[in-house]
C-alpha positions as CSV (number, residue, x, y, z in Angstrom):
1,M,130.8,176.0,101.2
2,R,131.3,172.7,99.8
3,T,132.2,172.2,96.1
4,L,132.8,169.6,93.4
5,V,134.9,170.1,91.1
6,A,133.7,168.0,87.6
7,I,135.0,167.5,84.6
8,P,133.8,165.1,81.5
9,V,136.7,162.7,79.7
10,F,136.4,161.2,76.6
11,N,139.5,159.3,75.3
12,E,141.7,162.0,77.4
13,A,144.6,159.7,78.4
14,K,147.0,162.1,77.1
15,Y,145.9,164.6,79.2
16,V,144.4,162.9,82.5
17,P,148.2,162.6,85.2
18,G,149.2,166.6,84.6
19,V,145.6,167.2,84.6
20,M,144.5,165.3,87.6
21,K,147.7,166.4,89.8
22,R,146.9,170.1,89.3
23,V,143.3,169.9,90.1
24,L,143.5,167.8,92.7
25,A,146.2,170.3,94.2
26,E,143.8,173.0,94.3
27,H,140.4,171.1,95.2
28,P,140.2,167.9,96.8
29,D,136.5,167.0,96.0
30,V,136.8,165.7,92.4
31,L,134.1,163.9,90.2
32,V,135.6,162.7,86.4
33,I,132.4,161.9,83.9
34,D,134.4,159.3,81.6
35,D,132.2,159.2,78.2
36,G,133.3,155.8,77.1
37,S,136.9,156.3,76.4
38,T,137.9,153.5,75.1
39,D,142.3,154.4,75.9
40,A,143.6,153.9,78.7
41,T,142.0,157.2,80.5
42,A,139.7,154.5,82.1
43,K,142.8,152.9,84.4
44,L,145.0,155.8,85.0
45,L,142.0,157.2,86.4
46,L,142.4,154.4,89.2
47,D,145.6,156.1,90.5
48,Y,143.8,158.9,91.4
49,P,141.1,159.9,94.9
50,I,137.9,160.8,93.1
51,D,134.8,160.1,91.9
52,V,134.5,158.7,88.9
53,V,131.2,157.7,86.9
54,R,131.3,156.1,83.3
55,H,128.8,155.6,80.8
56,A,129.8,152.3,78.5
57,K,129.7,153.8,75.6
58,N,130.2,157.8,74.4
59,R,127.0,159.5,75.3
60,G,128.4,162.8,74.6
61,Y,129.1,166.0,75.9
62,G,125.7,166.9,76.9
63,S,124.7,163.6,79.1
64,S,128.4,163.9,80.7
65,M,127.2,167.5,82.2
66,R,123.9,166.3,83.2
67,D,125.4,163.3,84.9
68,A,127.9,166.6,86.8
69,F,124.4,168.0,87.5
70,N,122.6,165.3,89.1
71,F,125.6,163.8,91.1
72,A,126.5,166.6,92.6
73,I,122.5,167.4,93.4
74,H,122.3,163.8,95.0
75,E,125.8,164.7,96.6
76,K,124.3,168.0,98.5
77,F,127.1,170.1,97.7
78,D,126.3,173.7,97.5
79,W,128.6,174.6,94.5
80,L,129.6,172.9,91.0
81,I,132.4,173.6,89.2
82,T,132.9,172.6,85.7
83,M,136.6,172.5,83.7
84,D,137.8,170.3,80.0
85,C,140.7,167.4,80.7
86,D,142.3,168.5,77.7
87,E,144.8,171.4,79.5
88,Q,142.7,174.2,77.6
89,H,141.3,174.8,80.8
90,E,143.9,175.6,84.5
91,P,143.3,174.5,87.2
92,A,145.1,177.5,88.4
93,A,142.1,179.5,87.9
94,I,139.9,177.0,90.3
95,P,140.3,179.5,93.2
96,A,139.0,182.6,91.7
97,F,135.7,181.1,90.8
98,L,135.7,180.1,94.2
99,E,135.6,183.0,95.4
100,A,133.3,184.6,92.8
101,A,130.7,181.4,94.1
102,A,131.5,183.1,98.3
103,K,130.5,186.3,97.1
104,D,126.6,184.9,97.3
105,T,125.8,187.2,94.4
106,H,124.9,184.8,91.2
107,D,124.2,181.3,89.9
108,V,126.1,181.3,87.2
109,I,130.0,182.2,87.0
110,S,130.5,181.8,83.8
111,G,134.4,181.5,82.3
112,T,134.9,184.0,78.9
113,R,138.0,183.8,77.2
114,Y,137.7,187.0,75.1
115,K,138.0,189.4,78.3
116,L,141.6,189.0,79.0
117,A,144.2,191.2,76.8
118,S,145.6,188.2,73.3
119,E,149.1,189.0,74.4
120,G,150.0,185.4,75.3
121,Q,147.2,183.6,74.7
122,D,146.0,181.3,71.7
123,R,144.5,182.5,68.5
124,P,141.1,179.7,67.9
125,P,140.3,178.6,65.0
126,A,138.8,180.4,62.8
127,D,135.3,179.0,62.1
128,R,135.0,178.4,66.1
129,R,136.0,181.9,67.1
130,Q,133.2,182.7,64.0
131,I,130.3,180.6,65.7
132,N,130.6,181.7,69.2
133,Q,130.6,185.0,68.2
134,T,127.2,184.5,66.0
135,I,125.7,182.3,69.0
136,T,127.1,184.9,71.4
137,A,125.8,187.9,69.8
138,E,121.9,185.7,69.1
139,L,121.7,185.2,72.7
140,N,122.5,188.1,73.7
141,C,119.4,190.1,71.9
142,R,117.3,187.4,72.7
143,L,118.2,186.7,76.0
144,S,120.4,189.2,77.8
145,K,117.6,191.0,79.6
146,P,116.4,187.3,81.7
147,L,120.1,186.4,82.1
148,G,121.4,190.2,83.4
149,T,124.0,190.0,81.3
150,L,125.3,190.6,77.9
151,L,127.7,187.5,77.4
152,T,131.0,187.6,75.4
153,D,131.4,183.7,75.6
154,S,128.4,181.6,75.3
155,F,130.4,178.3,74.8
156,C,133.3,178.3,77.8
157,G,132.2,175.2,80.0
158,F,135.1,176.0,82.2
159,K,131.5,177.1,84.9
160,A,131.1,177.1,88.8
161,Y,127.1,176.3,89.4
162,R,125.0,177.2,92.3
163,V,124.0,173.7,92.6
164,A,120.3,174.9,94.2
165,S,119.5,176.7,91.0
166,L,120.3,173.3,89.0
167,K,117.2,171.7,90.4
168,K,115.7,174.1,87.9
169,L,116.7,173.0,84.8
170,R,115.8,170.0,83.1
171,P,118.6,169.2,80.4
172,T,118.6,166.6,77.9
173,V,120.5,168.0,74.8
174,R,123.2,164.7,74.8
175,G,125.9,166.5,72.9
176,Y,128.1,170.1,72.1
177,A,124.9,171.4,71.0
178,F,123.9,171.6,75.6
179,P,124.8,174.5,75.7
180,M,122.2,176.3,73.9
181,Q,119.6,174.1,76.0
182,F,121.6,175.2,78.6
183,W,121.5,179.3,78.3
184,A,117.5,179.4,77.3
185,Q,116.4,177.1,80.8
186,A,118.7,179.4,82.7
187,A,117.5,182.3,81.9
188,S,114.0,180.5,81.7
189,A,114.6,180.4,85.2
190,G,115.5,183.3,85.9
191,L,119.5,182.3,87.3
192,R,121.5,185.9,87.7
193,V,125.0,185.1,85.8
194,K,128.4,187.4,85.8
195,E,131.8,186.5,83.3
196,L,135.0,185.5,84.3
197,P,138.1,185.8,83.0
198,V,139.7,183.3,81.9
199,R,143.5,182.1,79.8
200,L,142.4,181.3,75.8
201,I,144.3,177.7,75.4
202,Y,143.9,176.1,72.6
203,N,146.4,173.2,72.4
204,D,144.6,171.4,69.6
205,P,142.7,173.2,67.0
206,N,142.1,170.1,64.9
207,R,140.1,167.8,67.2
208,T,136.4,167.0,65.8
209,F,133.0,167.1,66.7
210,G,131.9,164.3,64.9
211,A,130.7,162.9,61.8
212,A,128.5,166.2,60.4
213,L,129.5,168.4,62.7
214,D,132.9,169.2,62.1
215,N,131.9,171.2,59.3
216,A,131.2,174.9,60.5
217,E,127.9,175.1,58.5
218,V,125.7,172.2,60.0
219,R,127.9,173.0,63.0
220,L,126.3,176.2,63.2
221,R,122.5,175.6,61.8
222,H,122.8,172.1,65.0
223,Y,123.3,174.5,67.3
224,R,120.3,177.5,66.3
225,K,118.3,174.6,66.1
226,V,119.0,173.2,69.5
227,L,118.7,177.3,70.6
228,H,115.2,178.2,68.7
229,R,113.6,174.8,70.0
230,E,113.9,175.1,74.0
231,L,113.2,178.7,73.5
232,C,110.2,178.0,72.0
233,R,109.4,175.5,74.8
234,R,109.8,178.1,77.2
235,A,108.4,181.3,75.8
236,D,105.4,181.4,78.3
237,K,108.9,181.6,81.4
238,L,110.7,184.1,78.7
239,P,110.4,188.5,77.5
240,A,108.2,188.4,74.0
241,G,112.3,189.1,72.6
242,A,113.2,185.9,73.2
243,T,111.5,184.2,71.0
244,A,111.1,186.3,68.3
245,G,110.8,185.8,64.5
246,L,111.1,181.8,65.6
247,T,107.4,180.7,64.2
248,G,107.3,179.0,60.6
249,R,108.8,176.3,59.1
250,G,112.8,176.5,59.2
251,C,113.5,177.6,62.3
252,G,113.9,174.2,64.5
253,C,110.6,174.3,66.2
254,E,108.2,173.1,63.9
């Protein structure tokens, strides 16, 4: 089972040395997508036996994820694990994802930060937790049947994907709303999903989403618009309830 660990980064010089060392101790095949970093990130990455895709300018989280998918497909890996480089995802959890993937029962092993005991875990910023709960509840209402599970954490980027299943997806979202499009496409493609508990870690609760998206209400509206648009695009491949109420102006589907 050939597995690639892919890590999108943007100005993560503070974390690169420690994260690279710990990830390579767990797994040898690593890809880093440098999304136009302007700090020392690119230079630091040269010190490690990894593959690097570098964007000349910042293109967004979704663009980095699309590059990770395409690289894994092109290089004929069997599984792809994605994780962040800000020490909020523990490299020590990689073997758990590998073990779950090896069971060969699902197409997506999605990390969830809300199934472990809360003792010893960080608390997420209130607006992020509220948005996660709101979007997760809507996804469960609309997509739990085709996904085959009830999600508890729709935004966790710590995941394992069966690479063959990624060929069924056509992601286009460039920014942080990427998970909205991913879940809609995964459901329409019939991907089998399960969750895997991981630790909830928040090192920097003040990290920015950029421009207007730092406003929680604006961010929630944006996420819903992306989700609703993708659901409507794929309505013919989803149960009728997936697009219930998504007609008319204001739903993001015009």
